[in-house]
N, C-alpha and C positions, 0 to 999 in steps of 0.2 A: 504494500500500500504506500503510495506517494502523495502527500498533500499538495494541492495546487493553489487553492484560494480559501481563505477563512474570513467570513463576515461575522461581526458581533455587533449587537445593538441592544443595550440594556443588560448585557451579560456580566454578572459579578461586578468587578471594579470598573468595567467599561460602560459607563452610563450613557455616553454618546456613541454613535455609529463609528466603527473602526474596521479596517480591512488589512489583512496580512497576506501579501502576495508571495507565494513560494515558487512561482513559475521560473523554470531554468535554474533553480538553486540546488546545487548538490550538497552544500553545507550551509545551514542557516543558523546564525548565532543571535540570541536575544541578550542585549546588555542594558543595564540601567540600575539605578539605586534600588534598595530594598523597598518593596511596596509599589513599584512602578507598573506592575501587572505582567511581568515576564512569565511567571508560573500560570497566570490566568489564561494565557494563550494556549498552553498545553492543556489546561483544564477544558477550554472551549472545544478543542478538537476531540478530546475524549468524550465530552458531554454530547457533542453532536452525534458521535458514533454510537455511544452506549447509554446515554441518558443519565449518566452519573460520573463522578470523579473520584479517583482513588484516595486523595488526601482528605476527603470528607468522611471516610471510614464508615460509611453507611450507604449502601446502594439505593435505599429508599429516600435519602436526603436530597431535596432539590431546592430548598429555600435559599441556599447560598448562591444558586445559579442566577438569581435575579438581582440586579442592582438595587440597593436599599431604597432609593426614592422612586424606582420605576414600577409601573403597574403592568407593563408588558415588555418582554424581551425575546430576541431571536438569536439563534446561532446557526450558521450555515457553512458546511465544509464541502468543497469540491476536491475530489481525489481520484487518482488513477489506480486501477487494479488490472494487471494482465492486459495492458494496451486498451482497456475500456475506461471511460470516464464516468464517474458517478457524482451525484450531489445528495447530501443528507442534511436535513434541516429540522430543527425543533423550535417550537414556540412556547414561551412561558407566560403565565398570567398570575396576577396577584388577586385573590378573592377579597371581598369587602371585609371579611373578618381578619385579613392579614396573611392567610396561608398562601403558599405558592405551589402551583402544580404545572405539569406539562400539558398544555391544552391540545397540541397536535404535533405530529411528526411525519416525516416523509422521506423515503429513499427512492431515488430515481436514477436511471441510466440515461446519460446524454447520447442521443443518436449521432451527434457530431463529436468525435473524441477530442476535438480541439476547442470546443465551446467552453464557456465559463459559467454556464448555468444561469444566464439571464432570463428574464420573463419571456423573451421571444424564442428561446432555444427549445427545440423539440426533444421530448423525453419519453421514456417508457417507465411507468410507475412499477416499482418492485414491491414496495410495502408501505403501509401507512399506519400512523398512530401506534397502537400497542404491539404491532408486528414488526416494527422497524428494527429493534435491537436484535431479535432473532435472525432477521434477514442480514443484518450487518455481520453477525457472528458467522453465518453460513458463507457470506461473501469473502470475508477475511480469513476464515478458517481458525479464528481465535475467539475464545470466550472473553468476557471482561477481565477475569482473573488472569488468564494467560496473556492478554494484551498488556496488562499492568506489569507482568513479569518479564516479557520479551521485548516490548516496545517502549513503554513509558517507565523509565527507571524512577522509583520513588525519590522524592526530593531529599537531598542530603545523603543518599545512600552511597553515591560514588565517592564523595569526599571521605565519608566514613570508611569505605573500603580501602582507599589509598593510605590512610593513617593507621589502620588496624594492624595488630600483630598477625602472624601467619595463621594461627588457629582461629582468630576472629574473622579473618578474611574468608576462610573456608566456610564458617557458619553463615556469613553474609551471602556468599554465593549459593549455598544450599537453600537459603531462604528465598532468594530472588528467583532461583531457577525452579522452585517447587520440587526440589530433589528428593523429597520424601518418597516419591515414586521409585527412585533408584534403590532406596532402602527396602521397599516392599519387594522389588524385583530380586534383590539379593537374598532376602529371606525365603522367597519362593524358590529361588535357584538352589539354596542350601537344602531346603526341604526335599526338592526333587532329586538332588544329588544323593542325599541320604537314602531315599526310597530306592533310587536306582542301584545304589551299592548293596542294599539288602536283597534286592531282586537278583542281582548278579551273583551274590554269594549263594543264594538259594538255588540258582540255576547250576552253579558249579557242583553243589552237593547232590543235586538230582542227577547230573551227568555221571557222577562217580558211581551211581548205582546202576548205570547202564553201560558198562565197559564193553559189552558185546554189541553195542548199537551199530547200525549200518552207516556207511559213509553219507548217505542221503540225510539221515537223522542228525548226524553230527553237523553237517552243513547248515541245516535248518536251525539248530541250536546256536551255532556261531552267528548266524544272521540276526537272531533275536537278541543276542547279547550285544552285538554291535549297534543295533538300533537304540539300545538304552542310552548310549552316549554319542549319538550322531551329532556332528557339528551343527546341522540345521536346527536341532533342538535348542542349542545355545542361543541362536538368534530368534527362533520361534518364541522363546520365553518372553523376550522383550516385545516382540511384535504383538503377541496375543494380549499382553498386559495393556498396551497402549491402544490397540485398534479393535479389540473385541467389542462388537456392537456397532462399529463404524465400517468394517470391511468384512466380507464373507470369508469363510474358511479358505476358499480357493484364492481369493485376493490376498489374504494374509500370507499364504504359501508362496505366491508369486512375488510378493514384496520381500519376503525372506531371501528368496533366490536372487532377486535384483540386487540386494545389498551385499550378498556374497560375491556377486559378479563385479560389483564396484571395487572390491579389494582382490579380485582375481582368485577367489577361493571356491567358486561353484563346482569345479572339478572334484573337490574333496568334501562335498557336502555330507557324505555318508561315512566319512572316516571318524575314528575315535581319537580323542586327544593324544593318547600315547603313540599314535601312528603319524603324527605331524610334527614339524619342527617348531622351534620357539618363535621364529618369524611368522609362521603360518598361524600360530596361536594368537600373536599380536594382531594379525589382520582380522581374525574372527572377532576379537574384542572390539576392534574399530567398526566392523560391520554391525555388531550388536548395538553399539552406540548410535551409529548413523540410522539404523532401522527405526529409531524412535523419533526421527526428524527433529533433532535438537536445534534450537536457534543458536545456542552456544555449545561448543564441544570442548570439554576440559581434558587435557592430556598431561598426565604427570609422569615425565620422563619415559614416554612410551617406547623408545628405542634403545634405552640405556644398556640392556643386557644382550643386545644383538651384535652379531659380527658386522664388520664395516660394510660388506657388500649388501647384506640383507637390510641394514639400516638405511643405506643410500636408496635402495629400491623402495622401501616404505615411505621415505621422505618424498620421493617423486610421486608416489600414489596419494599421499596426503595433499600435495599441491594440486594434483589432478582432480581429486574429490572436491576440494575447496573451489576450484574454478567452475565445477558443475553445479554445486549446491549454493555457493555464495554465502555460506554460514560463517559465523565468527568462531575462531579457534583460539583458545588460550592454552599455551603449552609451557610447562616447566622443563627446563633443560640446563645441563651444565656444559653442553657442547657449543662453543662459540660459533663454529662454522655452520652448525645446524640452525642456530638462532638467526644468523644473518641471512642464510639461504631462504628460510621459511617465512620470516616475519616481515610485517610492515611496521612494527613498533616493538622495541626491546626495552623492557623495564628491568634495570639492574639493581640488585639488592646489596646492601652493605653487609658486613660480617655479622654473624649471630653471636650469642643467642638473641640479643635485642635488635634484630635486623630491621632496617627500614628501607624505603626506596631511595637509592643513591642518585641514579640518573635515569632519565626517560628519553630514549632516542628513536627517531624515525628512520626507517630504511627505505629510501626513495628509489627502489629498483622496479623497473617495469615487469609485468607478468605477461605471459608465462616465463618462468626462470629456468635456464638450463645450466647445471652446475659447471660443465666444462667451458661454457661461454663466459662464465663469471671470473675465471682465473685471472684474467688481465683487466677486469673491470675496475675502474678507479673508485666508483661509488661503493662497490662491494669491499674492496681492500681498505678503503678509508673507514667504513663502518666496522669491519673486523678489527682494525687497529685501535679504534676508539674503545671497543669493548675490552680488548686485551689490556689496553692502557689503564682502564678503570679497575680491572681485576688485579693487575699487578700492583697498582698504587695502593689498593686496599690491603693487599697482602703485606706490603712493606710498612704501611702506616694505617692500621685498622681504625684509628680514632679520627681520621681525617673527616672533616664536616662534609655533608653531602652537597 
């Protein structure tokens, strides 16, 4: 979703009509003193889409949406989704008793994808009044809660994240990403692994009682044992947790195979973990994470235990996957070359145990990146030298100020 134009009239602190034009803006920064209405612009976009605002902390609360002295207010957002242009608008009214409610709402698709939603533009009505929020959720593929976690970062959270200790940053990320889901998946995985182990042990005991079994029977038993620990089940576990009720069984199975193909592991989908290498296990782990369609992918030294050739191959695959999906990847690494090759931004930490952010550096290399072509690249070498200089300076003088 890309905002194009925001109109506010009587919304919150904007008593008079105001327009924010995002046309042709790739990066839009709002600056001004405290209380000037910067956060209200974000509130207005969220309210237009979902009829509520996260910092009000109550989805039913709308009284803050109307300017204190206004009896009527409107907010209208023009935005693009998948090369189509839409306009969503909501009208607020103040009752004689003083209460505020949403009088009407409307979501429309503009027939001209370059139009700005003026009164003369032709539109197709998608939803009205009480059906607008559900239609927006379907169009964006995000509920209000997920929108607030993936798109609208709660006010103050980013500054809190930068200043926090390592353990605190982890908790902030878990909270923002709704990562309780991962804990549930882990518990379910442990439960299934335990059950699979019990079944495998029982199968071995049963086979011991049939030493005279035929080759055909042994082959069937081996197939059943292998199925208990097939790689596809590792990815299926995440897919079924996230998409049960949203995709059919066949669609979930196809999605699992698609994500195994992303990391070039479809050929081994029925192999057991002890039959594959460490690098292949890493790729299955990445496939499992990607299968949940995360907006942010967290990688904690994912290639640290791999040999150089496998590590280089997986680094190339991560860059390829990022170019396809366009998601955000946050990776922890101790490898300087890896950091410069993969990153658009490198955050360097000071020495522990009371580590803080020492330097924050951008890597302005074009994509796609080819490691052999970067050997003589001045931007690459300058970035690499800057990181090494920071690390060695820290090692020689750990108490240097950031």
